[in-house]
N, C-alpha and C positions, 0 to 999 in steps of 0.2 A: 558383552562385558568385556571393557577395559583389564589392561594385564594390572593396573593400580591408580588407586584413585587421586587426583591431582585438585591446586585449584585454579582456576581456568577461567581465563579472566575474554569477555565477547563483545567487541567494538561490532555494536548494527544489530544488536537484538533486537533491536522495535521494528526490521524490519521482515519483506516476507520468510529467509531464508531463516536468519536469526529465531526469529521469533517460532521457530520449529525446531530447531537445535537445540537450543535452552531445554525444556524438558527432557529430550534424550542425551543428553548430559546427566542432566540429575538423575535420569533413570540409573545410570551406570555407574552411580555415588560420586560422580565430583563437585567437588566445592565450587557454586558458578556466581561469579563478580559480572556484571551487567557495568556495562559500562556507557555512559547519555550523557548530549548537554543538557536534558531535562529528565530526571531520571523518572519522572511522575507518567510517564511516557509507555512507562514500562505495565503500568498502575495494571491495565487491560485484559492483563494476561490473568491466566490461571496461577502459572508461576510464581509470579509476582514476589509474593512472601515466603519464597523458598531461597529464596539467590540474593546477592548483598549488591545493594542499587547504589551505584558511585556516580558525582558530578564531574564531569569530566570531557573536552574537548578536544578532537583530534588536530583541529585547525590553532589551539591554542598550546606551546609543551608547556605552560609551566603546570598546568592544571596535571596532565599524565605522571608521574610522578606518583603521588601517591596512589593513585586505581591499581600502582602494576606492585605495592610491595606484597608479598608475599604470594607474587601470581607464578603458575611453573610453565603455563599452557598460554599462549594470545592468540583466539583469531579474529583473521580484519576481515567483517562482511561489509566494510564501509563501502556505499554504492551512493554517486553522484546522478546519476542516470534520471531522479529524479525531481534533478535541478532544471532540469529543460536545455541545459546550453548542452555546445560545443565549443569549440575550437581551445588554444592559446590558454586562458580564462580558465577555462576549463580542467583542461590538464593540470596546470600548474597547482592548481587548489588539491587536486589528487596525490598531485607531486606531494606537495610541499607536509599535507595529515600521514601521507607514507612515512615521510621521512622524521614528519616528528614520532609517531609511534613505532617506527626502526629506535630512533636515538631514546625512547623511554626502555621498551624490552633488555637494547644492549643494556643500560647501566644497570638493570634489574636482575640481568643476569641467566631471563629464562632459558629454557629449555627446547623452546619451539612455538613458532608463529605457523600458523596455518592460513591461509589465503583461502579465497574464494573471485578466482578470475575469471577471463574468459577465451575460446578455444579459437583455434586461428593460425596459418602458415604466417610466422613473425615476417615472408617480405611482403605480404598482401594486405592490406588492414586497413581498417575503416578506421577516424580517426579517436572512436570513444573505442573502440580494440586494441587501438596503438595505446590507448592511455592506460588500460587494465595490465596489459605486460608491461609496461614501466613499472607503472604501483606494486608488483612483482619483481621489477626488476632491485626496484629501490630498496625494500622488507629485505630481499635478499644480500642483497651489500655491507648489512651489516656481519655483528658476534654470534647473532642470534641463528640458527639453525630457520630456514625459510619452506613450509611446504606448500605449493600452490601446485592447487587446482585446478584446472581451469573445463568450464561443460560449455555446450553451447544454450542450443535450445532448453530450459525448463520446462516439465509438464507435472503442474500441478493445481489443485484447487486455488482459485485465486494468483494465481503467477501472471506476471506479467503478458509472456509468451502465447501462453494458457488463455485469457481473456479477450485476448488480439486474434488468434486464430476460431477462436470460438465467434465474436462478435462476424467477423467480418464473412464466416461463413455460415451465417444466422440469417443477417441481414439479407445477406446479398444469391438469389440464387445465381447470378447473373453476373458475372464479374468482366472488365476489362482490368485486365491486372498487369505490374512494372513486370521487366525482366524478372526479375529478382525469386518470383515464385516459381525459374523452373533452376535456382539453386540448389545443391547436396547440403544436407546440414546433420547432422547424428544427434537425434532429439535424446533426453533421460525425463524421469520419473525424479521426483522429488525427492519419494523418499529413501531412490537411491544417489544421493545426491547426500545428504543425511548418513545414510551409513556411512559413504567414502568418510565424509570430515571427521566422523567419528571414531572412525576405524585406524584413521591414520593416524593416532596419540599413540598406538600401539609400538610403533616405527619406532628404535631405540640406536638408529646410528645418525649422527648426529654431520650430517649433511643435509646441503639443501638438494629439492626437490619442484621439477616442474613434469607432471603427472595430468594426461588427458584424460577428462571420464567422460562415456558416452553411454546410450544404450543399445541393443543388438544392430538397430534399424539403419541404415542411414538414406533421409527422404529428400525429394526437392519438398519445398512449400507448395507446390499446387499437390504434391500427394499426401501432406498434410492435411489441407484442407479438406479433401474427398473422405479418408479416415475418418476424421472430426464428422462429417457428414454419413457417411453409414451407421458410426457409432449412436451419431444422435436422431437417427430414425429418421433425416433428413433425404430428399430427393437426391441426388448425384450432383452439382455441381458444372457448370458452364462457365469455365475459365478460359478467355482470348488475352493471352501474353504481349503483350507491346512495348517497343520500345522506347515511347517519345514521353517517359512517365519520370521526372527526376525527383531527385530523394526529396527535393524540399516539394513538391506537387504529391510524392506520393503520401509524405507525411500526412498534409491536408485531410489529403481525401479519408489514409486513415483513420485522420486525428474526426473526421467526418462519421463516419460511421462507429468508431467502436469507441472506448471506455478511455482510450490514449488522448489528452492532451496532445498535438500537432507539437510542440518541442520537446514532448518523451517520445514521440515516438518517429521522429526525425535523427536519433543516434541508434536505435534499436533501427531501424529501414535501413539505416548505412553500413550497419555488418550484417544483415543479410544478403546484403547486393557478393559476400563476399561466402564459398565456401569455407564451410566448420565441421571439419571429419576428424577424429581421434588418428594421430598422427603417430603417436609413442601409447606401447601400448605396458609401459611399465608397472602402472596400477595394479596388472593381475596378480603380477609377481609377490605385491606389497604388501595388498589388503585381495584376494581371492574373492570374486563375486561376480555372478550373475543377475545383470542388470534385467529388468522386465522390458518386455517388449513396446514399442511406442505403441500400437493400439490400448495392447493392456492397462498403459499409461493416461490414455484417454479417457478408459470406460471409467478407473477410480473415478478422477476429476469429474468428470460430467456428475457419478455418480452420487459425489458430494456435494456438489453444486446444486444439485435437485434435491438434496436433503439437507442442505443450508448445515452442513457438518463440514464448514469452509475454518479453518483455525487462524490464517494469516493471509492478507492481501495486499498486491503488490504499492496499490495505493495506500496504506495504511502508513508507509516509510515517509512519505511525505509532509507532515503533520509539524507545522511552527508553529506552537501556539501562540497567542496574545500576550503582551505584557503585562498588560488585565483581562481581565472579562466580564461583562456586562453585570449586574449586580442588583439587592435592591433597598432602594427604588432605584439611584440613579450609577450611573457607568463611572467609575471612578478616571479614569482616561482621558478626559476632556469632554469639549461639546459633543452632544450627540442630540439625532429626533428619534423621536421613540413615537409608534402607532402600541396604543394600550388598551387591550380588550379584556373583561373582566367578565365572566359567565356566573351562576351560582349555579349549585347542581346535586341532588341527593345522590349522587353515584357515587363509592365510594373510593379511596384514594388509590388504589389496586389497579380500577377498571380506569379512570380519568388516564393512568400512566401511560397503560395499552393500549390507550388509544391514540394519547400524543407519540408514543414511541414507537409507533406502528408506518408515522408515515415516510413518504418517499418509496422508492424503488415500487417492485409490482403494484404495492398498495395503493398510489398515486398520494395525491395530497388532498382530500376528504373536498375541495372547489375549484371548480375553471380547472381540471386535468389540460384541457386542450393548452388554456396562457402559460402553463406551466412546464409542458410540453418546447411552445413555442421560444419561448427563456433560455431553456438550455440548449435550442437551438442556435439561437443567438449566440447564447456562450460558446459553442465550439467553434462557431465559426468566428469568431476573435478572441481565438487560442487557448478558452475557459476547458477545465474537466466538463461541464455541461452533465446533463444528466444518467448515462451508461453507463456511468459508474455501480449505480445502482445500490444496493445496498448488503452487509456480508450478508443478515436473515431477519426474517419477516416481522420479527417485535422487538427482538434483544437487542442490546445494542452496548457500545463498549468505546466508552473515553478512548480518544483518539483515532478511532475510524474511521473511513470515509460513505457519509451516504450522500447519493449524487451530487450534487453539486459544493456539499455541507460538509464541516468537520467536525464530528461530536468533541466536544470540549465538558462537557459535565454530564454524565446519566444515572440517577439518581434514583432507581425505580422506587412508586410512590411517593414520589418529591417532585423532582425536575428533571428538566433536559433543556440541555443548553447547546446550538450549533451553531459555529460560526461560519458565515460567508465564505467561499472559496473558489465562487464564478465572478468574474473581472466586473469591477465596480471599481467608481470613482471612490475610493474610501473603503469600510470595512463595516459589515452589515452581520448581524446576530439577531439568529430569531429562538425566543423560551417559551418555555413554559412550567410555571410552578404552581404545584396545590396547596391550596392554604384557607385555614376559619373563615369561614362567613359570623362578620360580626352583624351584618347589614340585619332589619325585621327582619327578614325571613329567614334566621337562621336556623329555628326549628325544623323547619319543611326541608331548606337547601344547607345541609352544614357547613358545605364547601364550595371555593371557586377555584376556579382554573382560573388564572393571571397567565393572559399570551402576551409576547411584547417583542417589537420588528425598531431593534433597535440598529439607527447605525452614526459613521462619526465618521463622514464625509471630510473628502480629502478637497479643497481651494473651494475656486466657485462652482467648476463644474459638478462637483460635490454636489452641493447646496442645491444647482439647476437640479440634478439627477431624482433627489429625495422628493423636492415639492414638484416635479414632470409625475412623480408615480405613485402622489398622493390619492389622486382619486382610484387607482386601480387597486390598492396600498386597502382604502378602505373598503371596496366593495369585494374584496377575496379574503381580507385578515378576521374581520368582524362574521362573514360566513363563514372561516374556519374554524373559531373558537367557539363557536355556536354548533358547527357539526362535531368537530371530537365531545364534547360534551355528551350530544345525544346518542352517539356511537356507546356513550361509554354508561347511558342509561339502557342505552336497548340489551346491549351488555350483561348488565345486573339482573333486568328485567329476566332475559333466559335461560341464565345460573337459576330466578326463584324458582 
């Protein structure tokens, strides 16, 4: 429990760490205000009705002032790795956002800014880690005391680092790997990161601090993979490091094997090439705590993944909602093409919803799973997310979360589901299901209808050519999919009776 309760602003609350930090702050009795460009993104979390949601953008200084009114402490958890870009533009964008945030905090007279950055020796850093350090320096350059916590690899169910480690180890029993698998790092469990983030609020000194945080184990990435294999009950992996794989080639290799798109894998791999080991231990005096060992952190993450008890996932932070979404009967955003499938059924609404809400991940797509697998592989090869992201839970869905190469736009239990495609396509695409009353002649026997629509808003001539080229496949797959969903719902209803 914190020394006293405050009004706390959280920027980045819809990301992996922020989504887990907010309930911890609420448990400690703080009043939490969530800052987001699109506050509706936070509605997928159970805590959304316990916080104040404000609309603001760290890249738009004019929107930040009102968001800081009455705030005591602000957390800066904004991270641009999901943008999949590095270099000057990437660093300048992060710097601009940090400068705006610092200025707003200074104007509001905050007690403290708390920032989660990346661990690393300041004389030997990747572009990505250098940008993270620069953000910390900018935040601390104002009048508001800033506490910067620097972590290396964060291990938790759904974390970026855990998913990369998991898929590399599970998919490849024999690996020809880059030399970075021999670089030392100091992983830390997400629960320990959250503990430190909340406890630094008790710091009474009005000074800037840079604090390394890490678990008790210093390991190489190869050792991390072997430990994961042991925890997951897999045979020992054969790892052959070679020096010829460049970061670009490594990122494409990782992007193909894991859920990470190559653009996201690149800055992560760049960082893995540099040793990230705790150099200062000031945190031990400020916040006495014993972090859990790496193996225990892995065991917890694996257990939660297998039991579908994953609270947040790294991919949830990458959602940029469309200006408009497909509606009924027409999308409001301009000319589109659509494949409509309607099937009458006696199945109840709940059974129908479960039948289409379970799509993707390990459940598959009802029809031609091999074709969806090939589409996912092709998407990976051209830089898309592919199918490996899977889904957080086998049935439950939340707006804003990822599902294979889709993003959940809307999930209304017993009513409808709207998925927006994040695969590489020349335009924008959605796949929707809606449960409607049957007003036809067979309404007595089949009182409901499943209305399935695949929408596509093409971009240019190539987009139109793409749609018409795919029409034969859509006709074969989508028609059978709608009927298979209804059959599954009817069989589930019969089994219950």
